[in-house]
LUMKOL-845563 format. One record per residue (C-alpha): y, z, x. Coordinates in Angstrom, 3 decimals. Example, Ala and Ser with C-alpha at 12.3 -4.5 7.8 and 13.67 -1.06 7.14 Angstrom:
LUMKOL-845563
<<-4.500, 7.800, 12.300>>
<<-1.060, 7.140, 13.670>>
***
This chain:
LUMKOL-845563
<<5.347, 68.005, 51.988>>
<<7.465, 64.874, 52.738>>
<<10.669, 64.255, 51.400>>
<<9.144, 61.279, 49.207>>
<<6.420, 63.662, 47.709>>
<<9.232, 66.750, 46.514>>
<<11.075, 63.515, 44.781>>
<<7.823, 62.451, 43.246>>
<<7.319, 66.139, 42.031>>
<<10.691, 66.511, 40.909>>
<<10.954, 63.665, 38.722>>
<<7.637, 64.597, 37.125>>
<<9.067, 68.336, 36.670>>
<<11.927, 66.800, 35.165>>
<<9.793, 64.420, 32.746>>
<<7.135, 67.484, 31.874>>
<<10.326, 69.123, 30.513>>
<<11.796, 66.377, 28.583>>
<<8.807, 66.053, 27.091>>
<<8.757, 69.843, 25.874>>
<<11.876, 69.055, 24.374>>
<<11.316, 66.059, 22.800>>
<<7.863, 67.795, 21.190>>
<<9.860, 70.863, 20.394>>
<<12.558, 68.951, 18.354>>
<<9.763, 66.729, 16.960>>
<<7.251, 69.556, 16.182>>
<<9.993, 70.777, 13.796>>
<<9.238, 68.050, 11.363>>
<<5.651, 67.612, 11.520>>
<<4.488, 70.858, 10.860>>
<<4.950, 73.709, 13.393>>
<<6.466, 76.076, 11.055>>
<<4.991, 79.434, 10.488>>
<<2.606, 79.211, 7.409>>
<<3.406, 80.564, 3.943>>
<<1.265, 83.817, 5.172>>
<<2.993, 84.541, 8.661>>
<<6.124, 85.929, 9.120>>
<<8.904, 84.390, 11.143>>
<<9.533, 85.758, 15.049>>
<<12.680, 87.659, 13.264>>
<<10.544, 89.792, 10.948>>
<<11.510, 88.014, 7.909>>
<<8.425, 86.654, 5.414>>
<<9.451, 83.451, 4.074>>
<<10.013, 85.368, 0.257>>
<<12.536, 87.334, 2.299>>
<<13.868, 84.361, 4.232>>
<<14.639, 82.233, 1.096>>
<<16.873, 85.008, -0.730>>
<<18.466, 85.243, 2.849>>
<<22.039, 84.158, 3.061>>
<<22.237, 80.315, 3.721>>
<<22.805, 80.662, 7.503>>
<<19.783, 82.941, 8.216>>
<<18.272, 79.731, 6.589>>
<<18.704, 77.324, 9.868>>
<<17.592, 77.131, 13.290>>
<<20.465, 75.574, 14.913>>
<<21.988, 71.238, 14.762>>
<<18.598, 69.003, 15.178>>
<<20.547, 65.918, 15.794>>
<<23.541, 64.292, 15.292>>
<<23.907, 60.472, 14.104>>
<<25.821, 57.769, 15.390>>
<<26.012, 54.161, 13.410>>
<<26.557, 51.648, 16.010>>
<<27.491, 47.755, 15.876>>
<<24.943, 46.797, 18.941>>
<<21.531, 48.832, 19.150>>
<<20.334, 47.845, 22.198>>
<<23.821, 48.363, 23.873>>
<<24.135, 51.579, 22.575>>
<<20.984, 52.572, 23.655>>
<<21.238, 51.281, 26.839>>
<<24.325, 53.502, 27.557>>
<<22.812, 56.583, 26.138>>
<<19.461, 56.117, 27.909>>
<<20.103, 54.587, 31.012>>
<<23.902, 55.488, 31.745>>
<<23.018, 59.466, 30.632>>
<<19.918, 59.610, 30.908>>
<<18.326, 60.385, 27.517>>
<<14.960, 59.779, 26.917>>
<<13.429, 58.283, 23.611>>
<<11.796, 60.311, 20.876>>
<<10.730, 58.094, 19.064>>
<<12.320, 54.557, 17.058>>
<<11.731, 53.477, 13.543>>
<<12.824, 50.668, 11.674>>
<<13.157, 48.322, 8.688>>
<<14.175, 51.103, 6.257>>
<<14.233, 49.692, 2.659>>
<<13.757, 50.286, -0.703>>
<<14.812, 52.432, -3.445>>
<<13.864, 55.957, -2.021>>
<<16.324, 54.952, 1.207>>
<<19.010, 53.523, -0.437>>
<<19.030, 56.450, -3.380>>
<<18.882, 59.141, -0.599>>
<<21.453, 57.938, 1.409>>
<<23.727, 55.628, -0.096>>
<<23.909, 57.377, -4.017>>
<<26.787, 58.934, -3.705>>
<<28.575, 55.486, -2.265>>
<<27.384, 53.413, -4.817>>
<<28.472, 55.912, -7.662>>
<<31.960, 55.922, -6.116>>
<<31.963, 52.015, -6.773>>
<<30.690, 51.902, -10.003>>
<<33.966, 54.363, -11.022>>
<<35.869, 51.983, -9.032>>
<<33.940, 49.186, -11.582>>
<<33.526, 46.534, -8.027>>
<<30.684, 45.628, -6.095>>
<<29.621, 48.713, -3.662>>
<<29.483, 45.659, -0.605>>
<<33.125, 45.410, -1.035>>
<<32.918, 49.488, 0.130>>
<<30.684, 48.543, 2.675>>
<<27.828, 49.868, 0.868>>
<<24.902, 47.596, 2.136>>
<<21.906, 46.609, -0.105>>
<<18.881, 48.594, 1.379>>
<<16.893, 49.026, -1.993>>
<<16.344, 44.721, -2.037>>
<<15.862, 44.563, 1.455>>
<<18.713, 42.288, 1.985>>
<<19.518, 44.534, 4.728>>
<<17.567, 46.712, 6.572>>
<<18.287, 50.167, 9.043>>
<<16.760, 51.018, 12.005>>
<<17.054, 54.160, 13.743>>
<<16.336, 55.600, 17.332>>
<<16.158, 58.983, 18.720>>
<<17.302, 60.190, 22.313>>
<<16.712, 63.454, 23.231>>
<<18.823, 65.618, 26.055>>
<<18.565, 69.070, 27.237>>
<<19.782, 70.941, 23.676>>
<<20.694, 68.181, 21.444>>
<<18.896, 65.033, 19.951>>
<<20.672, 62.049, 19.127>>
<<20.355, 59.585, 16.471>>
<<21.286, 55.693, 16.929>>
<<21.482, 53.503, 13.185>>
<<21.623, 50.244, 12.728>>
<<22.555, 48.846, 9.444>>
<<22.044, 45.520, 9.650>>
<<21.510, 41.998, 7.701>>
<<17.549, 41.104, 6.933>>
<<18.014, 37.862, 9.065>>
<<18.963, 39.804, 11.845>>
<<15.941, 41.065, 14.588>>
<<15.628, 44.810, 15.442>>
<<18.245, 45.835, 18.041>>
<<20.667, 43.226, 16.660>>
<<24.512, 43.005, 18.545>>
<<25.122, 42.416, 14.850>>
<<25.849, 44.985, 12.600>>
<<26.205, 44.659, 8.638>>
<<29.365, 45.979, 8.656>>
<<32.429, 45.519, 11.086>>
<<33.450, 48.190, 13.325>>
<<36.250, 50.620, 12.002>>
<<39.600, 48.622, 13.423>>
<<41.377, 52.098, 15.021>>
<<38.916, 54.884, 16.264>>
<<41.684, 57.526, 17.132>>
<<40.384, 61.228, 17.382>>
<<43.248, 62.028, 15.244>>
<<41.530, 60.186, 11.395>>
<<40.260, 62.661, 9.116>>
<<36.540, 62.469, 9.504>>
<<36.488, 61.020, 12.958>>
<<33.432, 63.066, 15.105>>
<<33.637, 62.965, 18.479>>
<<29.815, 63.706, 20.370>>
<<30.871, 66.227, 23.306>>
<<28.381, 66.476, 26.739>>
<<27.710, 69.754, 28.689>>
<<28.752, 69.067, 32.245>>
<<26.237, 71.344, 34.715>>
<<28.679, 74.066, 36.127>>
<<28.251, 72.878, 39.776>>
<<29.244, 68.929, 39.227>>
<<32.398, 67.474, 40.454>>
<<33.817, 66.581, 37.242>>
<<36.312, 64.340, 38.081>>
<<33.447, 62.209, 40.415>>
<<31.296, 62.081, 37.455>>
<<33.604, 60.779, 35.699>>
<<34.669, 57.863, 37.996>>
<<30.971, 57.090, 38.435>>
<<30.768, 57.234, 34.751>>
<<33.508, 54.745, 34.663>>
<<31.699, 52.492, 37.549>>
<<28.388, 52.616, 36.411>>
<<29.174, 51.262, 32.461>>
<<32.146, 48.498, 33.559>>
<<28.875, 47.196, 36.089>>
<<26.835, 46.928, 32.865>>
<<29.378, 45.489, 31.360>>
<<30.509, 48.714, 28.863>>
<<34.562, 47.992, 29.324>>
<<35.531, 50.262, 26.556>>
<<33.752, 53.449, 28.823>>
<<37.475, 54.355, 30.294>>
<<38.330, 57.801, 30.458>>
<<41.514, 59.339, 29.266>>
<<43.849, 60.832, 32.103>>
<<46.202, 64.411, 32.237>>
<<49.315, 62.247, 33.671>>
<<50.874, 59.638, 31.278>>
<<49.877, 56.011, 31.413>>
<<51.291, 53.254, 29.773>>
<<49.130, 50.489, 31.134>>
<<45.355, 50.001, 31.761>>
<<46.921, 49.480, 35.202>>
<<48.544, 52.492, 35.221>>
<<45.406, 54.537, 33.958>>
<<43.362, 52.984, 36.357>>
<<45.891, 53.480, 39.326>>
<<46.137, 57.388, 38.680>>
<<45.236, 60.093, 40.792>>
<<41.154, 60.846, 40.741>>
<<42.576, 64.289, 40.297>>
<<43.920, 63.256, 36.851>>
<<40.712, 62.580, 35.329>>
<<39.830, 66.533, 34.816>>
<<41.851, 68.776, 32.153>>
<<41.351, 71.890, 33.203>>
<<42.563, 74.744, 30.403>>
<<44.147, 77.820, 31.644>>
<<45.826, 79.246, 28.724>>
<<44.029, 81.882, 26.577>>
<<41.694, 81.714, 24.855>>
<<40.319, 78.651, 25.832>>
<<40.575, 79.711, 29.328>>
<<37.725, 78.114, 31.429>>
<<37.356, 74.767, 29.324>>
<<37.183, 71.837, 31.841>>
<<37.067, 68.198, 29.788>>
<<37.711, 64.126, 29.447>>
<<37.972, 62.170, 26.120>>
<<36.752, 58.890, 26.912>>
<<35.128, 55.893, 24.407>>
<<31.756, 55.458, 24.143>>
<<30.288, 51.449, 24.715>>
<<30.506, 51.238, 20.236>>
<<33.983, 52.837, 20.210>>
<<32.985, 56.084, 19.523>>
<<34.742, 59.189, 20.928>>
<<32.907, 61.025, 23.267>>
<<33.996, 64.719, 25.228>>
<<32.314, 65.573, 28.509>>
<<32.796, 69.493, 29.187>>
<<32.292, 72.116, 31.512>>
<<32.533, 75.943, 29.937>>
<<33.094, 78.367, 32.761>>
<<34.223, 81.873, 32.188>>
<<35.983, 83.241, 30.642>>
<<35.478, 81.128, 27.670>>
<<31.736, 80.605, 28.385>>
<<31.475, 84.247, 27.871>>
<<32.653, 84.110, 24.406>>
<<30.679, 81.522, 23.488>>
<<27.627, 83.682, 25.010>>
<<29.078, 86.795, 23.001>>
<<29.544, 84.458, 19.848>>
<<25.688, 83.361, 20.002>>
<<24.517, 86.773, 20.694>>
<<26.332, 88.564, 17.852>>
<<24.889, 85.646, 15.379>>
<<21.779, 86.006, 16.484>>
<<21.846, 89.570, 15.344>>
<<23.141, 89.268, 12.477>>
<<20.487, 86.102, 11.330>>
<<17.409, 88.528, 12.308>>
<<19.153, 91.914, 9.968>>
***
């Protein structure tokens, strides 16, 4: 078998795995659940499941959502730079149903304050003045949903969102979230970060800059830091085995990249085993 044939076979294998993962995730929404007359794999009947603790009624996290300013830029980063695979996209959402489902609590807050909902950042999907578009991106064990609220006169994939992005994006702000990507154990972490920054910069995504483990006061200092300063290796218990970096994504979103090596990897594995035992009881 030639090297070219091997490469093609490997690409096909990866595509098959990604397709299978996407099918598994989307299957959750289109009827892959057991029928009412059948028992789940853990032996629970539907009647027993519905009386079980709430945790036993879950089957994990299906996706994380990220509201973006520039849909095409965010999509390019998460698919072309980080290698996610699009599951599907849907858009032009408007009307009472979506407004009530997503924004009722914010409209109640505006009414309580006696202000126009738009003044606190609530779009008007009800009338169609604004629209919502979404794209789902599959990673190995997680789905990321990109959302964009836009004015109706802006095209899908617009670089202009309905609301302005937050001025302050420090992870110290309450309710701030971050997306954490799991790096394979055998990857050179310092090189991964250098390559991530370089590829993002090549695409004009200048916000994708990783922090360093040494103190830097200027962007020039950060760039001049040795590559060994890219990765924070944690040795203190009980976090011994973490390797991590923090950086911003192209939308200013907070990202984290980690390795979880032993002994912290073992702790997560043991916790997962305990949860699985608890759920099936």
